[in-house]
C-alpha positions in Angstrom: 29.0 3.9 2.4 30.3 1.3 0.1 28.9 1.3 -3.3 26.2 -1.2 -3.9 26.7 -4.0 -6.5 25.1 -3.2 -9.8 23.0 -5.7 -11.9 22.0 -4.8 -15.4 18.9 -6.4 -17.1 19.7 -6.7 -20.8 17.9 -8.1 -23.7 16.1 -7.2 -26.9 12.7 -5.4 -26.7 9.6 -7.3 -25.3 11.3 -10.0 -23.7 9.9 -9.0 -20.2 12.8 -6.9 -18.7 10.4 -4.4 -17.0 8.1 -7.2 -15.8 11.1 -9.0 -14.2 12.2 -5.7 -12.5 8.7 -5.2 -11.2 8.6 -8.7 -9.9 11.8 -8.2 -8.1 10.8 -4.9 -6.6 7.4 -6.0 -5.7 5.6 -3.2 -7.3 5.1 -1.6 -10.8 8.0 0.9 -11.0 8.7 0.2 -14.7 6.1 0.7 -17.3 4.9 -2.7 -18.8 3.3 -2.9 -22.2 3.0 -5.5 -24.9 4.5 -3.1 -27.5 8.2 -3.5 -27.9 10.4 -0.5 -26.9 8.1 1.0 -24.3 11.1 1.5 -21.9 13.3 4.0 -23.7 15.7 4.9 -20.9 18.0 3.0 -18.6 16.4 3.3 -15.2 18.0 2.7 -11.8 16.3 1.0 -8.8 17.4 0.1 -5.3 16.7 -3.6 -4.8 17.1 -6.2 -2.1 17.2 -10.1 -2.2 17.5 -12.0 1.0 19.0 -9.1 2.9 21.5 -8.3 0.2 21.2 -4.8 -1.2 22.1 -3.9 -4.8 21.1 -1.6 -7.7 19.1 -2.8 -10.8 19.5 -1.2 -14.2 16.3 -1.7 -16.3 17.7 -1.2 -19.8 15.0 -0.4 -22.5 14.6 -1.2 -26.0 13.3 1.4 -28.4 10.3 1.8 -30.8 12.2 1.0 -33.9 12.1 3.0 -37.1 14.1 0.3 -39.0 16.1 -2.7 -38.4 19.4 -0.6 -38.4 18.1 1.7 -35.7 17.0 -1.1 -33.3 20.2 -3.1 -33.7 22.3 -0.1 -33.1 20.5 1.0 -30.0 20.2 -2.4 -28.5 23.9 -2.9 -28.9 24.6 0.4 -27.4 22.5 -0.3 -24.4 24.1 -3.6 -23.8 27.6 -2.0 -24.1 26.8 0.8 -21.6 25.4 -1.8 -19.2 28.4 -3.8 -19.5 30.5 -0.8 -18.4 28.4 0.0 -15.5 27.3 -3.3 -14.2 29.0 -5.8 -11.9 26.8 -8.6 -13.1 24.4 -9.0 -16.0 21.2 -10.9 -16.4 20.6 -11.6 -20.1 16.8 -12.1 -20.5 15.6 -14.0 -23.5 11.9 -14.9 -24.6 11.4 -18.7 -24.0 8.0 -18.6 -25.6 9.3 -17.3 -28.9 12.5 -19.2 -28.8 15.8 -17.9 -29.9 16.0 -14.9 -32.0 19.1 -14.1 -34.2 19.6 -10.9 -32.2 20.1 -12.9 -29.0 23.2 -14.4 -30.5 24.6 -10.9 -31.3 23.7 -9.6 -27.9 25.4 -12.7 -26.3 28.7 -11.9 -28.4 28.6 -8.4 -26.9 28.2 -9.5 -23.3 30.8 -12.3 -23.6 33.3 -9.8 -24.7 32.6 -7.6 -21.7 34.4 -10.0 -19.3 31.5 -9.7 -16.8 29.7 -12.5 -15.1 26.4 -13.1 -17.2 23.3 -15.0 -16.1 21.0 -16.3 -18.9 17.3 -16.1 -17.9 14.8 -17.7 -20.3 11.6 -15.9 -19.5 7.9 -16.4 -20.3 7.9 -19.9 -19.3 4.6 -19.6 -17.5 3.7 -23.3 -17.8 6.1 -25.7 -16.0 5.5 -28.2 -18.8 7.5 -25.8 -21.1 10.6 -25.8 -18.9 12.3 -28.2 -21.3 12.3 -25.4 -23.9 15.4 -24.0 -22.3 17.6 -26.6 -23.8 17.7 -24.8 -27.0 19.2 -21.7 -25.3 22.5 -23.5 -24.4 23.4 -22.8 -28.0 24.0 -19.2 -26.9 27.0 -20.5 -25.0 26.8 -17.9 -22.2 26.5 -18.2 -18.5 26.9 -21.5 -16.6 23.2 -22.6 -17.3 20.0 -21.1 -18.5 17.5 -20.4 -15.9 13.8 -21.1 -16.7 11.7 -18.3 -15.2 8.3 -16.6 -15.4 8.7 -12.9 -14.5 5.0 -12.5 -14.8 4.1 -15.0 -12.1 7.4 -15.1 -10.1 7.7 -18.8 -10.6 10.2 -21.3 -12.0 13.9 -20.5 -11.1 13.5 -16.8 -10.2 14.7 -17.5 -6.7 17.5 -19.7 -7.9 18.6 -17.0 -10.5 18.6 -14.2 -7.8 20.4 -16.5 -5.4 23.1 -17.1 -7.9 23.5 -13.5 -8.8 23.7 -12.2 -5.3 25.6 -15.1 -3.7 28.9 -12.9 -3.3 27.3 -9.6 -2.7 28.4 -7.6 0.4 27.1 -4.2 1.1 27.4 -2.4 4.3 25.3 0.7 4.8 26.4 3.3 7.2 23.9 6.1 8.0 26.7 8.4 8.9 29.8 8.0 7.0 33.2 9.3 7.4 34.3 9.0 3.8 35.7 11.6 1.5 33.1 14.2 0.4 32.0 13.6 -3.1 31.2 16.8 -5.1 29.4 16.6 -8.5 29.7 19.6 -10.7 26.4 19.6 -12.6 24.4 21.9 -14.9 23.4 22.4 -18.5 25.9 22.4 -21.3 28.5 25.2 -21.8 28.1 26.8 -18.3 31.8 26.1 -17.5 31.6 22.8 -15.5 34.9 21.3 -17.0 36.6 24.6 -16.7 35.8 24.8 -13.0 37.1 21.2 -12.4 40.4 22.0 -14.4 40.9 25.2 -12.4 40.4 23.4 -9.2 42.8 20.7 -10.1 45.3 23.1 -11.8 45.6 20.8 -14.8 43.8 20.0 -18.1 42.1 16.8 -16.6 38.9 17.4 -18.7 38.6 18.6 -22.3 37.2 22.1 -22.5 35.5 23.6 -25.5 33.1 26.2 -26.6 31.0 23.4 -28.1 28.4 22.2 -25.7 28.4 18.5 -24.9 32.2 18.0 -24.9 32.1 16.0 -21.8 30.4 12.7 -22.3 31.2 10.7 -19.1 31.2 11.5 -15.3 34.8 11.9 -14.5 36.1 11.4 -11.0 39.1 13.3 -9.7 40.5 13.1 -6.2 42.0 16.4 -4.8 43.2 17.7 -1.6 42.5 21.2 -0.2 43.8 22.4 3.2 44.8 18.8 4.1 41.4 17.3 3.4 40.5 15.1 0.5 37.5 15.5 -1.8 36.3 13.8 -4.9 35.3 16.1 -7.9 33.0 14.6 -10.4 32.8 16.5 -13.7 29.6 15.6 -15.5 28.0 16.0 -19.1 25.7 18.9 -19.6 22.0 18.1 -19.0 19.8 19.5 -21.8 16.1 19.4 -22.2 14.8 16.0 -22.9 13.3 17.1 -26.3 16.8 18.3 -27.5 18.7 15.2 -26.4 19.7 12.9 -29.2 19.3 9.2 -28.6 22.7 7.4 -28.3 25.9 8.7 -26.8 24.5 11.9 -25.6 21.5 10.2 -23.9 23.7 7.9 -22.0 26.0 10.8 -21.0 22.9 12.7 -19.6 22.0 9.4 -17.8 25.4 9.1 -16.3 25.1 12.8 -15.1 21.9 12.0 -13.3 23.4 9.0 -11.8 26.3 11.1 -10.6 23.9 13.4 -8.8 22.4 10.3 -7.1 25.8 9.1 -6.0 27.3 12.3 -4.8 27.2 14.0 -1.4 27.0 17.6 -2.6 25.9 18.9 -6.1 27.3 22.1 -7.2 24.7 23.5 -9.7 26.6 25.8 -12.2 24.7 28.5 -13.8 25.9 31.2 -16.3 25.8 34.7 -14.8 25.3 36.2 -18.2 22.1 34.3 -18.7 20.7 34.1 -15.1 18.7 31.1 -14.0 16.9 29.4 -16.7 14.0 26.9 -16.7 16.4 24.1 -17.3 18.6 25.1 -14.4 15.5 24.8 -12.3 14.7 21.3 -13.5 18.2 20.2 -12.8 17.8 21.8 -9.2 14.7 19.7 -8.8 16.6 16.6 -9.8 19.1 17.3 -7.1 16.5 18.0 -4.5 14.6 14.8 -5.4 17.8 12.8 -5.0 18.1 14.2 -1.4 21.5 15.8 -2.0 23.1 18.9 -0.5 23.3 21.7 -3.1 25.3 24.8 -3.8 24.5 27.3 -6.5 27.6 28.5 -8.3 27.1 31.5 -10.5 30.0 31.2 -13.0 31.6 33.6 -15.3 31.2 36.5 -12.9 34.2 38.0 -14.6 31.9 38.7 -17.5 29.4 40.8 -15.5 29.9 44.4 -16.4 29.8 47.5 -14.1 29.9 45.4 -10.9 29.4 47.2 -7.5 29.4 46.1 -4.0 25.6 45.5 -4.2 25.7 43.6 -7.4 25.9 40.1 -5.8 23.0 41.2 -3.4 20.9 42.2 -6.3 21.6 39.0 -8.2 20.8 36.8 -5.1 17.5 38.7 -4.8 16.6 38.0 -8.5 17.4 34.2 -7.9 15.3 34.0 -4.7 12.3 35.8 -6.4 12.5 33.5 -9.4 13.2 30.3 -7.5 12.0 30.6 -4.0 12.3 26.9 -3.4 16.2 27.4 -3.5 16.2 30.0 -0.8 17.9 27.5 1.5 20.7 26.9 -1.0 23.9 28.9 -0.5 25.0 30.9 -3.6 28.6 31.5 -4.5 29.8 33.8 -7.3 32.9 32.5 -9.1 34.9 32.6 -12.2 36.6 29.5 -13.7 38.7 31.7 -15.9 40.2 34.0 -13.2 39.7 31.4 -10.4 37.8 34.0 -8.3 36.4 32.4 -5.2 36.7 29.0 -6.6 38.1 27.6 -3.3 34.7 28.6 -1.8 33.4 25.4 -3.4 35.4 23.2 -0.9 34.6 25.5 2.1 30.9 25.6 1.3 30.6 21.9 0.5 32.1 21.1 3.9 29.5 23.2 5.6 26.6 21.9 3.6 27.7 18.3 4.2 27.8 19.0 7.9 24.2 20.4 7.6 23.0 17.2 5.7 24.6 15.0 8.5 23.0 17.1 11.3 21.1 15.2 14.0 18.6 16.9 16.3 17.8 15.6 19.8 14.2 14.3 20.1 13.3 16.6 23.0 14.6 19.8 21.3 12.8 18.7 18.1 9.5 18.2 19.8 9.8 21.6 21.4 10.2 23.4 18.2 7.5 21.4 16.4 4.9 21.8 19.2 5.9 25.5 19.4 5.2 25.9 15.8 1.9 24.1 16.0 0.9 26.4 19.0 1.9 29.7 17.0 0.0 28.5 14.0 -2.5 25.6 14.5 -3.6 23.8 11.5 -7.1 24.6 10.2 -9.8 22.1 10.8 -11.2 20.2 7.8 -14.9 19.2 8.1 -14.9 19.8 11.7 -11.8 17.6 12.3 -8.4 19.1 13.4 -4.9 17.7 13.0 -3.3 16.5 16.3 0.4 16.2 16.3 1.6 13.9 19.1 5.3 13.9 18.8 8.2 13.9 16.2 11.3 12.1 15.7 14.3 12.2 13.4 14.8 8.8 11.6 17.8 9.5 9.2 20.4 11.8 8.0 21.7 12.7 4.6 19.3 14.1 4.1 17.6 14.9 7.6 14.4 13.0 7.7 11.7 13.4 10.3 8.5 11.5 11.2 5.5 13.1 12.7 3.1 11.0 14.6 -0.5 12.3 14.1 -4.2 11.4 14.5 -5.2 11.6 10.8 -2.9 11.6 7.7 -5.6 13.2 5.6 -5.6 16.3 7.9 -1.9 17.0 7.1 -1.6 19.2 4.1 1.4 20.0 1.9 1.3 23.8 2.8 1.4 22.9 6.6 4.4 20.5 6.0 6.1 23.5 4.3 5.4 25.6 7.2 6.9 23.0 9.6 9.9 22.7 7.5 10.6 26.4 7.5 10.4 26.3 11.3 12.8 23.5 11.5 15.3 25.5 9.2 14.8 28.6 11.5 15.7 26.5 14.5 18.4 24.2 13.1 19.7 25.7 9.8 20.0 22.8 7.4 21.6 25.3 4.9 22.0 23.8 1.6 20.3 20.4 2.7 16.8 19.1 1.7 14.6 18.2 4.6 12.1 15.4 4.4 9.0 15.3 6.6 6.6 12.3 6.6 3.7 11.3 8.8 2.4 8.2 10.5 -0.9 7.9 12.2 -0.5 7.0 15.9 -0.5 3.2 16.3 1.2 2.6 12.9 4.5 0.6 13.1 7.5 2.8 12.6 9.6 0.8 10.1 
């Protein structure tokens, strides 16, 4: 799949960035509040305008402690958006008028070399459209667009048409590109050491100090005649321990790397076992719908190893995190390079599982047999009826069940059906998505 074009929404706090994003998406994805700085993080959304698909970055302001803090963080947000975006929408407040900070942001965006579109927001009354003339003094973009994000009026359509005019994005459900492997985990578990060992060179700085890696770094490598892309990422710490600024953006990039990868290798420290933070990162991978491998690193430091040590370690992991039972575990050492090449081999296997398509006839036989073996319980005298099932997508495999009543299909029964699908078809390392439609609904 070709990368989607990226559009960043940039501006000082409380100019209506989140309202604009919600208007574009048609629903309230971003939190909207009258207080400045409600959106603290950069948030990514898939958007579409006139059949053109792209990614929107909603960049947030902060709740300022003082003027220095707000200036520093607004500029940092703008600079990061400039790095990541193909195009930038610079949003200003048409009701309030030009703020001195707007000039400073315009200077940052101008130096980026990216195409910038100036949108003058909060012009809810068409009679106020003439207010945009003042904004020509910002000297950025071909013209200012008068818009009302709140009402979706003014030049919103003209703005989006100009932004997306040269966007091309071809989505392929089953792709034949290079497998993209993201090495993820909390700080200091050895992610960069693993990448360096696989590349046989010091591609990434390695240090005992956690947080050395700030950016997600791509490296192309060939193993047994097949190419892979390895992505080294910054360690993902607990939110409460992440400092605002460079580290915060590094973590954001790591999460984006998870969203953009094919397979995520979650690295944990064998001397610590699996921690709560490891579990949270695993949940992030699952939510993103990506294949996963659990790599237990620093295996050389485990003392008194026996032939049964790996089995016992696997049992501990499966007892502590049963939701990862479908994920393959590999036991490696970046230092000694023990079993490191298993990352490539296992990634190929997992990618094959995420791309697996099941014939409709066999799928329905498995589902209906599962229902016969364990019928759903009746609820208030009503019983779930499952008419048929179909697979609608791969990467990850997604299935739709056509049923009589959506209120009768409970989470525990969906989990039961997922387990039956895994017994029949494998899907090792791959999430499985199951949704339902009441019979007669349109299958979009």
